[in-house]
All heavy atoms as an XYZ file, in Angstrom:
958
protein
N     -10.708     -9.989      8.628
C      -9.347     -9.549      8.200
C      -8.996     -8.358      9.060
O      -9.733     -7.428      9.231
C      -9.363     -9.158      6.728
C      -8.032     -8.602      6.298
S      -7.894     -8.100      4.550
C      -8.482     -9.482      3.727
N      -7.729     -8.405      9.583
C      -7.228     -7.290     10.330
C      -6.378     -6.448      9.437
O      -5.527     -6.978      8.746
C      -6.406     -7.863     11.525
C      -5.645     -6.812     12.371
C      -6.672     -5.998     13.176
C      -4.667     -7.531     13.279
N      -6.648     -5.163      9.407
C      -5.803     -4.226      8.606
C      -5.040     -3.302      9.591
O      -5.693     -2.636     10.346
C      -6.691     -3.411      7.649
C      -7.399     -4.269      6.659
C      -5.854     -2.433      6.914
C      -8.271     -3.567      5.756
N      -3.791     -3.373      9.518
C      -2.934     -2.655     10.409
C      -1.946     -1.846      9.596
O      -1.403     -2.303      8.559
C      -2.091     -3.687     11.302
O      -3.042     -4.505     12.008
C      -1.233     -2.935     12.304
N      -1.624     -0.678     10.009
C      -0.619      0.167      9.314
C       0.534      0.374     10.249
O       0.359      0.649     11.434
C      -1.216      1.464      8.906
O      -0.224      2.209      8.239
N       1.702      0.229      9.699
C       2.945      0.540     10.397
C       3.301      1.949     10.019
O       3.916      2.171      8.962
C       4.089     -0.456      9.994
C       5.444     -0.093     10.566
C       5.577     -0.023     11.991
C       6.483      0.245      9.790
C       6.821      0.285     12.495
C       7.706      0.557     10.311
C       7.878      0.543     11.659
N       2.862      2.880     10.783
C       2.992      4.300     10.459
C       2.715      5.171     11.676
O       2.087      4.759     12.592
C       1.969      4.581      9.299
O       1.864      5.961      9.114
N       3.197      6.360     11.606
C       2.882      7.344     12.633
C       1.591      8.074     12.297
O       1.083      8.879     13.037
C       4.044      8.339     12.789
C       5.351      7.715     13.184
C       5.282      6.991     14.488
C       6.657      6.401     14.839
N       6.648      5.473     15.849
N       1.043      7.760     11.104
C      -0.224      8.391     10.690
C      -1.385      7.483     11.096
O      -1.232      6.270     11.222
C      -0.220      8.608      9.176
C       0.911      9.447      8.592
C       0.819      9.409      7.063
C       0.899     10.861      9.111
N      -2.592      8.077     11.168
C      -3.750      7.261     11.434
C      -4.622      7.142     10.215
O      -5.889      7.082     10.278
C      -4.511      7.883     12.615
O      -3.748      7.698     13.773
N      -3.992      7.247      9.048
C      -4.702      7.114      7.762
C      -4.060      5.938      7.011
O      -2.900      5.693      7.072
C      -4.546      8.436      6.991
C      -4.959      9.645      7.775
C      -6.398      9.935      7.683
N      -6.648     10.526      6.436
C      -7.837     11.038      6.106
N      -8.761     11.039      6.957
N      -8.019     11.570      4.919
N      -4.926      5.242      6.179
C      -4.483      4.163      5.387
C      -3.676      4.734      4.224
O      -3.998      5.696      3.603
C      -5.684      3.418      4.809
C      -5.325      2.089      4.219
C      -5.208      0.985      5.067
C      -5.111      1.966      2.836
C      -4.811     -0.235      4.510
C      -4.750      0.730      2.298
C      -4.586     -0.380      3.130
N      -2.409      4.188      4.019
C      -1.601      4.688      2.927
C      -2.194      4.374      1.582
O      -2.824      3.324      1.372
C      -0.242      4.080      3.187
C      -0.542      2.831      3.992
C      -1.790      3.089      4.763
N      -1.925      5.243      0.609
C      -2.230      4.994     -0.778
C      -1.066      4.247     -1.439
O       0.014      4.153     -0.829
N      -1.240      3.808     -2.613
C      -0.107      3.029     -3.246
C       1.017      3.919     -3.546
O       2.182      3.628     -3.180
C      -0.633      2.348     -4.514
C       0.339      1.336     -5.101
C       0.556      0.126     -4.478
C       1.035      1.664     -6.198
C       1.454     -0.807     -4.997
C       1.963      0.776     -6.736
C       2.157     -0.481     -6.169
N       0.805      5.053     -4.193
C       1.846      5.987     -4.539
C       1.894      7.141     -3.583
O       2.765      7.995     -3.730
C       1.655      6.535     -5.987
C       1.807      5.485     -7.051
C       0.710      5.121     -7.803
C       3.001      4.943     -7.308
C       0.827      4.167     -8.845
C       3.179      3.920     -8.332
C       2.083      3.577     -9.074
O       2.225      2.660    -10.084
N       0.980      7.224     -2.623
C       0.838      8.348     -1.709
C       0.942      7.887     -0.308
O       0.551      6.763      0.065
C      -0.487      9.086     -1.947
C      -0.744      9.682     -3.289
C      -2.105     10.279     -3.420
C       0.325     10.699     -3.654
N       1.370      8.753      0.611
C       1.442      8.409      2.032
C       0.085      8.249      2.628
O      -0.226      7.458      3.458
C       2.290      9.452      2.797
C       3.704      9.388      2.327
C       2.153      9.296      4.322
C       4.595     10.541      2.811
N      -0.910      9.080      2.173
C      -2.261      9.106      2.706
C      -3.307      8.939      1.619
O      -3.357      9.723      0.680
C      -2.402     10.484      3.407
C      -3.752     10.708      4.102
O      -4.641      9.859      3.948
O      -3.884     11.671      4.777
N      -4.070      7.823      1.754
C      -5.141      7.607      0.842
C      -6.409      8.387      1.032
O      -7.290      8.497      0.221
C      -5.517      6.074      0.865
O      -6.241      5.822      2.049
N      -6.482      8.959      2.196
C      -7.709      9.742      2.604
C      -8.658      8.941      3.443
O      -9.706      9.400      3.827
N      -8.323      7.674      3.711
C      -9.177      6.778      4.507
C      -8.538      6.570      5.852
O      -7.352      6.321      5.996
C      -9.437      5.458      3.836
C     -10.140      5.565      2.517
C      -9.481      5.614      1.314
C     -11.526      5.716      2.523
C     -10.127      5.768      0.134
C     -12.246      5.838      1.304
C     -11.532      5.899      0.127
N      -9.417      6.652      6.902
C      -8.941      6.426      8.288
C      -8.618      4.976      8.526
O      -9.207      4.036      7.876
C     -10.032      6.849      9.257
C     -10.244      8.321      9.297
O      -9.286      9.084      9.044
O     -11.406      8.756      9.607
N      -7.723      4.746      9.439
C      -7.328      3.341      9.876
C      -8.155      2.945     11.064
O      -8.547      3.826     11.933
C      -5.851      3.324     10.296
C      -4.852      3.376      9.222
C      -3.468      3.625      9.815
C      -4.867      2.126      8.330
N      -8.371      1.664     11.184
C      -9.014      1.139     12.436
C      -7.941      0.890     13.459
O      -8.134      1.100     14.662
C      -9.690     -0.129     12.120
C     -10.929      0.041     11.232
C     -11.687     -1.231     11.029
O     -11.701     -2.095     11.909
O     -12.181     -1.414      9.926
N      -6.712      0.454     13.101
C      -5.663      0.064     13.945
C      -4.342      0.625     13.384
O      -4.144      0.643     12.154
C      -5.487     -1.402     14.187
C      -6.775     -2.067     14.606
C      -7.649     -2.720     13.749
C      -7.172     -2.020     15.987
C      -8.825     -3.313     14.160
C      -8.332     -2.554     16.402
C      -9.128     -3.209     15.499
O     -10.306     -3.756     15.936
N      -3.451      0.981     14.252
C      -2.130      1.417     13.884
C      -1.127      0.927     14.889
O      -1.405      0.924     16.082
C      -2.048      2.958     13.786
C      -0.765      3.466     13.193
C      -0.540      4.911     13.440
N       0.207      5.019     14.695
C       0.029      6.054     15.511
N      -0.729      7.000     15.274
N       0.787      6.085     16.587
N       0.040      0.480     14.447
C       1.121      0.050     15.325
C       2.320      0.886     15.033
O       2.426      1.429     13.889
C       1.335     -1.456     15.261
C       0.149     -2.259     15.687
C       1.808     -1.893     13.825
N       3.297      0.872     15.936
C       4.430      1.713     15.796
C       5.761      0.983     15.646
O       6.825      1.641     15.574
C       4.540      2.764     16.956
C       3.361      3.660     17.006
O       2.938      4.197     15.942
O       2.806      3.899     18.104
N       5.702     -0.314     15.594
C       6.987     -1.075     15.430
C       6.771     -2.446     14.879
O       5.667     -3.030     15.011
C       7.636     -1.208     16.822
O       6.929     -2.131     17.593
N       7.759     -3.003     14.237
C       7.676     -4.374     13.786
C       7.431     -5.390     14.915
O       6.763     -6.340     14.742
C       9.070     -4.623     13.103
C       9.525     -3.250     12.709
C       9.054     -2.364     13.814
N       7.945     -5.030     16.098
C       7.729     -5.893     17.250
C       6.212     -5.987     17.584
O       5.736     -7.071     17.965
C       8.511     -5.311     18.447
C       8.420     -6.204     19.708
C       9.292     -5.693     20.750
N      10.640     -5.509     20.135
C      11.749     -5.899     20.748
N      11.734     -6.380     21.942
N      12.910     -5.766     20.144
N       5.548     -4.857     17.490
C       4.094     -4.900     17.727
C       3.299     -5.756     16.696
O       2.360     -6.435     17.048
C       3.525     -3.512     17.706
C       3.870     -2.683     18.974
C       3.296     -1.282     18.843
O       2.120     -1.088     19.277
O       4.026     -0.380     18.391
N       3.794     -5.628     15.425
C       3.198     -6.458     14.397
C       3.366     -7.945     14.681
O       2.489     -8.798     14.616
C       3.718     -6.070     12.983
C       3.362     -4.624     12.628
C       3.252     -7.044     11.917
C       4.082     -4.080     11.427
N       4.629     -8.260     15.069
C       4.922     -9.681     15.480
C       4.088    -10.168     16.592
O       3.562    -11.265     16.632
C       6.385     -9.859     15.754
N       3.831     -9.307     17.573
C       3.035     -9.636     18.746
C       1.589     -9.919     18.309
O       0.966    -10.859     18.769
C       3.059     -8.474     19.751
O       2.208     -8.780     20.814
N       1.072     -9.043     17.432
C      -0.293     -9.327     16.901
C      -0.396    -10.642     16.185
O      -1.315    -11.405     16.324
C      -0.764     -8.114     15.988
C      -0.921     -6.841     16.849
C      -2.046     -8.484     15.284
C      -1.056     -5.562     15.950
N       0.652    -10.880     15.358
C       0.691    -12.150     14.615
C       0.664    -13.368     15.555
O      -0.072    -14.281     15.363
C       2.008    -12.165     13.788
C       2.059    -13.319     12.800
C       2.556    -14.597     13.035
C       1.576    -13.248     11.447
N       2.478    -15.311     11.868
C       1.903    -14.553     10.897
C       1.055    -12.313     10.644
C       1.607    -14.890      9.617
C       0.737    -12.643      9.308
C       1.012    -13.896      8.847
N       1.516    -13.266     16.601
C       1.510    -14.384     17.591
C       0.181    -14.543     18.326
O      -0.296    -15.681     18.533
C       2.638    -14.127     18.600
C       3.996    -14.610     18.174
C       4.966    -14.550     19.389
N       6.199    -13.919     18.978
C       6.462    -12.610     19.076
N       5.536    -11.808     19.614
N       7.581    -12.145     18.618
N      -0.415    -13.427     18.724
C      -1.706    -13.506     19.405
C      -2.732    -14.098     18.529
O      -3.603    -14.869     18.969
C      -2.083    -12.072     19.886
C      -1.253    -11.548     21.012
C      -1.362    -12.345     22.290
O      -2.375    -12.863     22.597
O      -0.274    -12.449     22.980
N      -2.805    -13.691     17.288
C      -3.779    -14.284     16.350
C      -3.559    -15.755     16.177
O      -4.513    -16.532     16.160
C      -3.674    -13.562     14.993
C      -4.170    -12.119     15.048
C      -3.861    -11.341     13.748
N      -4.105    -12.076     12.496
C      -5.296    -12.225     11.950
N      -6.345    -11.666     12.542
N      -5.443    -12.910     10.864
N      -2.289    -16.183     16.175
C      -2.081    -17.628     16.049
C      -2.495    -18.368     17.377
O      -3.151    -19.350     17.276
C      -0.530    -17.831     15.870
C      -0.186    -19.298     15.730
C       1.304    -19.468     15.459
C       1.616    -20.941     15.276
N       3.035    -21.212     15.337
N      -2.211    -17.766     18.473
C      -2.581    -18.339     19.774
C      -4.112    -18.411     19.926
O      -4.637    -19.393     20.524
C      -2.001    -17.561     20.963
C      -0.543    -17.688     21.083
O       0.027    -18.583     20.383
O       0.089    -16.934     21.775
N      -4.822    -17.481     19.339
C      -6.259    -17.450     19.390
C      -6.942    -18.351     18.364
O      -8.150    -18.539     18.341
C      -6.860    -15.981     19.241
C      -6.545    -15.077     20.381
C      -6.911    -13.641     20.022
C      -7.348    -15.507     21.609
N      -6.132    -18.872     17.437
C      -6.643    -19.791     16.383
C      -7.297    -19.015     15.257
O      -8.051    -19.594     14.510
N      -6.935    -17.737     15.059
C      -7.522    -17.002     13.953
C      -6.468    -16.554     12.941
O      -6.704    -15.738     12.063
C      -8.297    -15.766     14.462
C      -7.342    -14.808     15.248
C      -9.468    -16.199     15.260
C      -8.007    -13.479     15.641
N      -5.312    -17.253     12.973
C      -4.195    -16.876     12.050
C      -4.479    -17.259     10.592
O      -3.819    -16.812      9.679
C      -2.904    -17.502     12.522
N      -5.549    -18.095     10.360
C      -5.837    -18.468      9.015
C      -6.584    -17.354      8.241
O      -6.698    -17.411      7.032
C      -6.672    -19.752      9.009
C      -5.859    -20.919      9.642
C      -6.642    -22.184      9.505
N      -6.487    -22.698      8.152
C      -7.238    -23.586      7.603
N      -8.203    -24.070      8.324
N      -7.066    -23.960      6.383
N      -7.164    -16.388      8.980
C      -7.750    -15.237      8.315
C      -6.709    -14.245      7.922
O      -5.557    -14.339      8.344
C      -8.831    -14.608      9.169
O      -8.191    -14.062     10.315
N      -7.038    -13.302      7.063
C      -6.030    -12.381      6.568
C      -5.618    -11.311      7.535
O      -6.303    -10.882      8.445
N      -4.429    -10.835      7.274
C      -3.880     -9.700      8.051
C      -3.097     -8.831      7.073
O      -2.159     -9.305      6.358
C      -2.934    -10.156      9.193
C      -2.327     -9.032      9.953
S      -1.331     -9.727     11.385
C      -0.364     -8.374     11.815
N      -3.466     -7.591      6.908
C      -2.804     -6.728      6.024
C      -1.955     -5.719      6.828
O      -2.421     -5.133      7.805
C      -3.837     -5.823      5.186
C      -3.181     -4.770      4.351
C      -4.694     -6.747      4.345
N      -0.687     -5.699      6.476
C       0.191     -4.713      7.060
C       0.509     -3.664      6.005
O       1.107     -3.951      5.017
C       1.517     -5.356      7.541
C       2.495     -4.317      8.103
C       1.265     -6.435      8.555
N      -0.096     -2.488      6.156
C       0.070     -1.410      5.208
C       1.222     -0.584      5.613
O       1.322      0.025      6.713
C      -1.236     -0.588      5.174
N       2.232     -0.409      4.734
C       3.471      0.254      4.971
C       3.596      1.470      4.058
O       3.766      1.266      2.814
C       4.606     -0.712      4.717
C       5.982     -0.170      5.129
O       6.064      0.811      5.879
N       6.995     -0.793      4.587
N       3.342      2.656      4.545
C       3.305      3.790      3.644
C       4.719      4.035      2.958
O       5.761      3.780      3.585
C       2.927      5.019      4.514
C       3.183      4.592      5.880
C       3.132      3.080      5.945
N       4.682      4.528      1.759
C       5.856      4.771      1.002
C       6.587      5.968      1.683
O       5.973      6.920      2.235
C       5.517      5.097     -0.459
C       4.725      6.344     -0.614
C       6.773      5.186     -1.349
N       7.894      5.918      1.688
C       8.712      6.972      2.388
C       8.666      8.318      1.611
O       8.492      9.337      2.232
C      10.130      6.488      2.539
N       8.797      8.260      0.301
C       8.780      9.485     -0.462
C       7.667      9.276     -1.583
O       7.935      8.691     -2.594
C      10.138      9.767     -1.130
C      11.181     10.082     -0.107
C      12.527     10.444     -0.771
O      12.593     10.601     -1.934
N      13.507     10.606      0.105
N       6.584      9.912     -1.310
C       5.433      9.755     -2.220
C       5.606     10.468     -3.529
O       6.416     11.336     -3.701
C       4.140     10.221     -1.522
C       4.061     11.705     -1.350
C       2.765     12.176     -0.658
O       1.926     11.352     -0.385
N       2.632     13.405     -0.358
N       4.746     10.108     -4.466
C       4.627     10.785     -5.773
C       4.017     12.183     -5.480
O       3.255     12.337     -4.550
C       3.737      9.993     -6.688
C       3.479     10.571     -8.040
S       2.352      9.551     -9.032
C       3.416      8.144     -9.406
N       4.327     13.098     -6.312
C       3.725     14.439     -6.242
C       2.220     14.260     -6.315
O       1.723     13.662     -7.255
C       4.205     15.304     -7.387
C       3.485     16.634     -7.430
O       3.675     17.448     -6.508
O       2.695     16.811     -8.444
N       1.507     14.750     -5.323
C       0.066     14.520     -5.252
C      -0.687     15.024     -6.472
O      -1.674     14.442     -6.908
C      -0.418     15.238     -3.953
C       0.798     15.176     -3.113
C       1.959     15.355     -4.087
N      -0.240     16.197     -7.039
C      -0.922     16.703     -8.227
C      -0.676     15.805     -9.379
O      -1.617     15.513    -10.183
C      -0.423     18.126     -8.495
C      -1.158     18.775     -9.643
C      -2.689     18.816     -9.433
O      -3.152     19.239     -8.408
N      -3.514     18.387    -10.444
N       0.516     15.314     -9.604
C       0.778     14.395    -10.698
C      -0.027     13.124    -10.503
O      -0.620     12.642    -11.461
C       2.279     14.025    -10.704
C       2.716     12.946    -11.699
C       2.417     13.398    -13.133
C       4.211     12.631    -11.515
N      -0.140     12.636     -9.281
C      -0.949     11.450     -8.992
C      -2.406     11.691     -9.344
O      -3.056     10.836    -10.010
C      -0.770     11.081     -7.524
C      -1.575      9.846     -7.178
N      -2.894      9.895     -6.762
C      -1.224      8.546     -7.122
C      -3.334      8.671     -6.569
N      -2.331      7.823     -6.712
N      -2.943     12.791     -8.875
C      -4.358     13.108     -9.156
C      -4.682     13.179    -10.621
O      -5.656     12.616    -11.088
C      -4.779     14.363     -8.376
N      -3.796     13.893    -11.318
C      -4.003     14.101    -12.752
C      -3.910     12.758    -13.524
O      -4.729     12.413    -14.346
C      -2.984     15.107    -13.316
O      -3.142     16.370    -12.668
C      -3.139     15.267    -14.823
N      -2.883     11.939    -13.183
C      -2.636     10.668    -13.829
C      -3.758      9.731    -13.534
O      -4.254      9.004    -14.426
C      -1.277     10.087    -13.447
O      -0.248     11.090    -13.661
C      -0.985      8.810    -14.170
N      -4.277      9.690    -12.289
C      -5.343      8.809    -11.926
C      -6.600      9.158    -12.661
O      -7.321      8.321    -13.240
C      -5.557      8.808    -10.400
C      -6.642      7.935     -9.885
C      -6.461      6.436    -10.292
C      -6.810      8.088     -8.370
N      -6.953     10.466    -12.689
C      -8.153     10.903    -13.352
C      -8.097     10.581    -14.843
O      -9.059     10.034    -15.438
C      -8.353     12.434    -13.119
N      -6.964     10.830    -15.457
C      -6.818     10.535    -16.925
C      -6.825      9.049    -17.153
O      -7.380      8.532    -18.164
C      -5.540     11.145    -17.458
C      -5.593     12.673    -17.506
O      -6.685     13.281    -17.445
N      -4.417     13.348    -17.554
N      -6.201      8.287    -16.218
C      -6.185      6.820    -16.380
C      -7.563      6.212    -16.244
O      -7.958      5.340    -17.008
N      -8.318      6.719    -15.296
C      -9.706      6.241    -15.130
C     -10.541      6.570    -16.339
O     -11.363      5.752    -16.744
C     -10.284      6.817    -13.818
C      -9.705      6.274    -12.551
S      -9.827      4.518    -12.325
C     -11.565      4.376    -11.930
N     -10.402      7.730    -16.840
C     -11.148      8.158    -18.059
C     -10.717      7.220    -19.259
O     -11.611      6.758    -20.012
C     -10.832      9.590    -18.407
C     -11.562     10.090    -19.603
C     -11.324     11.553    -19.867
C     -12.067     12.038    -21.135
N     -11.764     13.412    -21.513
N      -9.445      6.950    -19.372
C      -8.994      6.065    -20.456
C      -9.538      4.614    -20.278
O      -9.915      4.002    -21.244
C      -7.420      6.065    -20.522
N      -9.611      4.199    -19.051
C     -10.110      2.856    -18.778
C     -11.595      2.827    -19.159
O     -12.081      1.848    -19.765
C      -9.945      2.513    -17.348
N     -12.320      3.863    -18.802
C     -13.735      3.896    -19.116
C     -13.979      3.930    -20.633
O     -14.821      3.188    -21.178
C     -14.421      5.126    -18.469
C     -15.896      5.206    -18.774
C     -16.510      6.415    -17.988
O     -15.993      6.875    -17.012
O     -17.516      6.872    -18.585
N     -13.194      4.738    -21.354
C     -13.286      4.862    -22.782
C     -12.925      3.545    -23.484
O     -13.435      3.226    -24.516
C     -12.393      5.977    -23.270
C     -12.927      7.352    -22.937
C     -11.926      8.489    -23.223
O     -10.794      8.201    -23.657
O     -12.375      9.666    -23.033
N     -12.012      2.781    -22.848
C     -11.602      1.489    -23.409
C     -12.434      0.364    -22.925
O     -12.059     -0.836    -23.145
N     -13.542      0.647    -22.202
C     -14.388     -0.403    -21.631
C     -13.618     -1.411    -20.746
O     -13.900     -2.613    -20.757
C     -15.179     -1.133    -22.737
C     -16.143     -0.218    -23.416
O     -16.789      0.570    -22.705
N     -16.216     -0.328    -24.686
N     -12.651     -0.914    -20.019
C     -11.866     -1.736    -19.115
C     -12.516     -1.722    -17.758
O     -12.690     -0.644    -17.210
C     -10.430     -1.299    -19.029
C      -9.804     -1.373    -20.460
C      -9.611     -2.005    -17.980
C      -8.524     -0.678    -20.628
N     -12.958     -2.891    -17.250
C     -13.659     -3.000    -16.024
C     -13.135     -4.090    -15.153
O     -12.299     -4.934    -15.577
C     -15.129     -3.193    -16.297
O     -15.292     -4.506    -16.978
C     -15.776     -2.123    -17.097
N     -13.627     -4.146    -13.903
C     -13.327     -5.225    -12.977
C     -11.866     -5.410    -12.665
O     -11.204     -4.405    -12.521
N     -11.432     -6.623    -12.668
C     -10.047     -6.960    -12.274
C      -9.049     -6.348    -13.311
O      -7.875     -6.222    -12.957
C      -9.808     -8.445    -12.137
C     -10.583     -9.034    -11.010
C     -10.160    -10.502    -10.773
C     -10.958    -11.373    -11.738
N     -10.713    -12.797    -11.490
N      -9.506     -6.072    -14.460
C      -8.539     -5.571    -15.522
C      -8.174     -4.075    -15.243
O      -7.193     -3.569    -15.842
C      -9.197     -5.664    -16.934
N      -8.906     -3.364    -14.378
C      -8.635     -1.917    -14.135
C      -7.263     -1.790    -13.442
O      -6.501     -0.879    -13.798
C      -9.742     -1.279    -13.311
C      -9.401      0.118    -12.913
C     -11.092     -1.271    -14.132
N      -6.957     -2.572    -12.460
C      -5.706     -2.359    -11.697
C      -4.455     -2.502    -12.621
O      -3.624     -1.588    -12.649
C      -5.638     -3.329    -10.517
O      -6.691     -2.998     -9.612
C      -4.308     -3.173     -9.788
N      -4.338     -3.631    -13.345
C      -3.136     -3.653    -14.198
C      -3.111     -2.512    -15.295
O      -2.053     -2.038    -15.654
C      -3.179     -5.065    -14.870
C      -4.500     -5.628    -14.516
C      -5.061     -4.829    -13.425
N      -4.287     -2.198    -15.789
C      -4.353     -1.073    -16.724
C      -3.870      0.244    -16.102
O      -3.020      0.914    -16.727
C      -5.798     -0.864    -17.217
C      -5.900      0.304    -18.191
C      -5.654      0.154    -19.511
C      -6.309      1.534    -17.659
C      -5.759      1.293    -20.394
C      -6.483      2.635    -18.530
C      -6.167      2.514    -19.850
N      -4.299      0.483    -14.911
C      -3.845      1.708    -14.219
C      -2.351      1.757    -13.879
O      -1.666      2.756    -14.011
C      -4.664      2.030    -12.954
C      -6.090      2.562    -13.264
C      -6.818      2.684    -11.938
C      -6.069      3.827    -13.998
N      -1.874      0.560    -13.483
C      -0.419      0.476    -13.203
C       0.384      0.732    -14.477
O       1.379      1.482    -14.409
C      -0.085     -0.925    -12.624
C      -0.569     -1.214    -11.191
C      -0.365     -2.678    -10.818
C       0.139     -0.320    -10.209
N      -0.026      0.198    -15.563
C       0.640      0.488    -16.837
C       0.490      1.965    -17.226
O       1.425      2.588    -17.742
C       0.145     -0.435    -17.928
C       0.768     -0.137    -19.327
C       2.296     -0.129    -19.361
O       2.904     -0.967    -18.635
O       2.875      0.631    -20.102
N      -0.693      2.518    -17.018
C      -1.003      3.886    -17.390
C      -0.039      4.824    -16.556
O       0.561      5.721    -17.100
C      -2.416      4.258    -17.093
C      -2.822      5.555    -17.707
C      -3.310      5.620    -19.072
C      -2.655      6.735    -17.011
C      -3.655      6.806    -19.602
C      -3.024      7.977    -17.548
C      -3.481      7.979    -18.923
O      -3.797      9.189    -19.456
N       0.060      4.514    -15.272
C       0.961      5.293    -14.405
C       2.443      5.169    -14.893
O       3.179      6.192    -14.943
C       0.908      4.861    -12.977
C      -0.087      5.714    -12.156
C      -1.487      5.407    -12.241
C       0.264      6.743    -11.359
C      -2.398      6.115    -11.477
C      -0.620      7.478    -10.630
C      -1.975      7.163    -10.669
N       2.808      3.962    -15.243
C       4.178      3.663    -15.723
C       4.511      4.511    -16.977
O       5.539      5.080    -17.079
C       4.386      2.164    -15.974
C       5.715      1.888    -16.507
N       6.868      1.898    -15.775
C       6.075      1.477    -17.738
C       7.875      1.584    -16.518
N       7.466      1.329    -17.723
N       3.549      4.572    -17.874
C       3.799      5.239    -19.147
C       3.451      6.753    -19.182
O       3.757      7.355    -20.146
C       3.126      4.509    -20.289
O       1.712      4.510    -20.062
N       2.899      7.250    -18.069
C       2.485      8.678    -18.104
C       3.037      9.522    -16.926
O       2.570     10.580    -16.718
C       0.961      8.733    -18.091
C       0.290      8.351    -19.364
N       0.120      6.994    -19.683
C      -0.151      9.023    -20.402
C      -0.468      6.956    -20.879
N      -0.600      8.193    -21.371
N       4.040      9.005    -16.218
C       4.563      9.772    -15.095
C       6.072     10.031    -15.221
O       6.710     10.500    -14.259
C       4.295      9.066    -13.717
O       4.934      7.805    -13.750
C       2.827      8.979    -13.440
N       6.614      9.797    -16.387
C       8.044     10.149    -16.645
C       8.939      9.468    -15.720
O       9.969     10.037    -15.272
N       8.672      8.208    -15.322
C       9.572      7.465    -14.397
C       9.256      7.625    -12.952
O       9.793      6.941    -12.124
N       8.348      8.524    -12.561
C       8.025      8.822    -11.230
C       7.362      7.545    -10.554
O       7.696      7.228     -9.391
C       7.107     10.005    -11.051
C       6.918     10.417     -9.685
C       8.073     10.833     -8.820
O       9.217     10.887     -9.359
O       7.926     11.082     -7.635
N       6.450      6.923    -11.238
C       5.830      5.682    -10.643
C       6.886      4.617    -10.400
O       6.808      3.835     -9.438
C       4.652      5.219    -11.450
O       5.075      4.696    -12.692
N       7.840      4.469    -11.315
C       8.869      3.444    -11.132
C       9.705      3.768     -9.901
O      10.014      2.903     -9.102
C       9.787      3.416    -12.393
C      10.943      2.459    -12.303
C      10.448      1.029    -12.116
C      11.772      2.523    -13.554
N      10.058      5.037     -9.716
C      10.829      5.449     -8.527
C      10.090      5.051     -7.265
O      10.672      4.480     -6.349
C      11.095      6.971     -8.575
C      11.894      7.399     -7.314
C      11.809      8.916     -7.037
N      10.491      9.427     -6.787
C       9.869      9.307     -5.575
N      10.401      8.659     -4.582
N       8.622      9.813     -5.376
N       8.772      5.411     -7.209
C       7.970      5.016     -5.988
C       7.837      3.541     -5.896
O       7.958      3.010     -4.778
C       6.575      5.697     -6.049
C       5.753      5.320     -4.895
C       6.772      7.242     -6.126
N       7.674      2.751     -6.950
C       7.541      1.350     -6.911
C       8.861      0.700     -6.330
O       8.795     -0.183     -5.490
C       7.263      0.698     -8.227
C       5.791      0.711     -8.625
O       4.949      0.621     -7.745
N       5.487      0.893     -9.834
N       9.964      1.199     -6.699
C      11.245      0.747     -6.159
C      11.317      1.055     -4.690
O      11.783      0.156     -3.881
C      12.458      1.347     -6.956
C      12.496      0.761     -8.376
C      13.768      1.083     -6.234
C      13.486      1.446     -9.350
N      10.926      2.216     -4.271
C      10.899      2.543     -2.846
C       9.948      1.629     -2.094
O      10.322      1.194     -0.956
C      10.460      3.992     -2.701
C      10.555      4.470     -1.249
O      11.548      4.163     -0.543
O       9.583      5.160     -0.838
N       8.815      1.332     -2.649
C       7.840      0.405     -2.003
C       8.471     -0.937     -1.793
O       8.376     -1.527     -0.701
C       6.535      0.307     -2.860
C       5.753      1.595     -2.828
C       5.702     -0.843     -2.363
C       4.639      1.696     -3.848
N       9.145     -1.496     -2.792
C       9.741     -2.774     -2.685
C      10.811     -2.850     -1.644
O      10.815     -3.740     -0.775
C      10.244     -3.268     -4.101
C       9.164     -3.486     -5.019
C      11.192     -4.491     -3.971
C       9.564     -3.624     -6.486
N      11.649     -1.854     -1.652
C      12.728     -1.811     -0.626
C      12.174     -1.657      0.739
O      12.615     -2.359      1.703
C      13.719     -0.613     -0.936
C      14.539     -0.852     -2.159
C      15.457      0.348     -2.364
C      16.359      0.188     -3.557
N      17.181      1.373     -3.749
N      11.276     -0.789      0.903
C      10.655     -0.526      2.254
C       9.861     -1.753      2.750
O      10.018     -2.101      3.959
C       9.680      0.667      2.159
O       9.107      0.968      3.358
N       9.093     -2.364      1.893
C       8.308     -3.552      2.308
C       9.294     -4.765      2.651
O       8.969     -5.505      3.603
C       7.318     -3.973      1.237
C       6.141     -3.056      1.205
O       5.886     -2.278      2.091
N       5.352     -3.179      0.182
N      10.359     -4.962      1.864
C      11.312     -5.957      2.152
C      12.004     -5.719      3.528
O      12.165     -6.695      4.331
C      12.304     -6.109      1.065
N      12.322     -4.512      3.797
C      12.983     -4.162      5.114
C      12.028     -4.373      6.222
O      12.386     -5.002      7.266
C      13.452     -2.747      5.064
N      10.739     -3.972      6.093
C       9.838     -4.196      7.153
C       9.534     -5.691      7.358
O       9.454     -6.176      8.483
C       8.466     -3.454      6.860
C       7.348     -3.608      7.885
C       7.802     -3.198      9.271
C       6.151     -2.861      7.416
N       9.388     -6.410      6.285
C       9.151     -7.853      6.394
C      10.302     -8.541      7.137
O      10.063     -9.433      7.946
C       8.989     -8.488      5.011
N      11.490     -8.164      6.847
C      12.710     -8.760      7.499
C      12.663     -8.366      9.055
O      12.959     -9.251      9.880
C      13.961     -8.187      6.899
N      12.263     -7.148      9.354
C      12.175     -6.731     10.717
C      11.069     -7.508     11.513
O      11.282     -7.901     12.673
C      11.959     -5.258     10.867
C      13.137     -4.407     10.401
C      12.748     -2.965     10.257
O      11.661     -2.509     10.393
N      13.742     -2.134      9.932
N       9.942     -7.763     10.823
C       8.862     -8.524     11.451
C       9.341     -9.954     11.633
O       9.088    -10.535     12.715
C       7.601     -8.421     10.577
C       7.055     -7.020     10.533
C       6.568     -9.436     11.112
C       5.972     -6.836      9.452
N       9.970    -10.547     10.612
C      10.482    -11.901     10.756
C      11.469    -12.022     11.876
O      11.394    -12.989     12.653
C      11.092    -12.329      9.407
N      12.360    -11.091     11.999
C      13.313    -11.102     13.132
C      12.648    -11.067     14.472
O      13.034    -11.652     15.441
C      14.373     -9.990     12.938
N      11.539    -10.170     14.569
C      10.797    -10.038     15.802
C      10.040    -11.311     16.135
O       9.781    -11.570     17.287
C       9.895     -8.813     15.731
N       9.657    -12.046     15.124
C       8.927    -13.329     15.354
C       9.923    -14.412     15.855
O       9.525    -15.310     16.607
C       8.229    -13.798     14.077
C       6.980    -13.043     13.723
C       6.490    -13.485     12.311
C       5.824    -13.379     14.705
């Protein structure tokens, strides 16, 4: 699987944050470059494997609010014996109900930003 970020940063974006704290292996600077990689993978016969395009959110959640909410959410998940695949939906709901609308604002930004980037990539293809 190729993981690529469309960003000026060399760090993998977090869901609600611009920087997850993890370094990227590859970074591109335009939808045209993403389309080029897509075409090259198809030409090489490896397009059936995954390709992640990580698009950082434009206006992140306050990092302190994020850290506090994540720590409290993880503690609540542990106390509720929530494990495995159930953790992600639990944490999404926890963020929704404990950030005073901030996670919703960021989610809306993510949807708009990802839709715009997908359209730019499609146009470049």
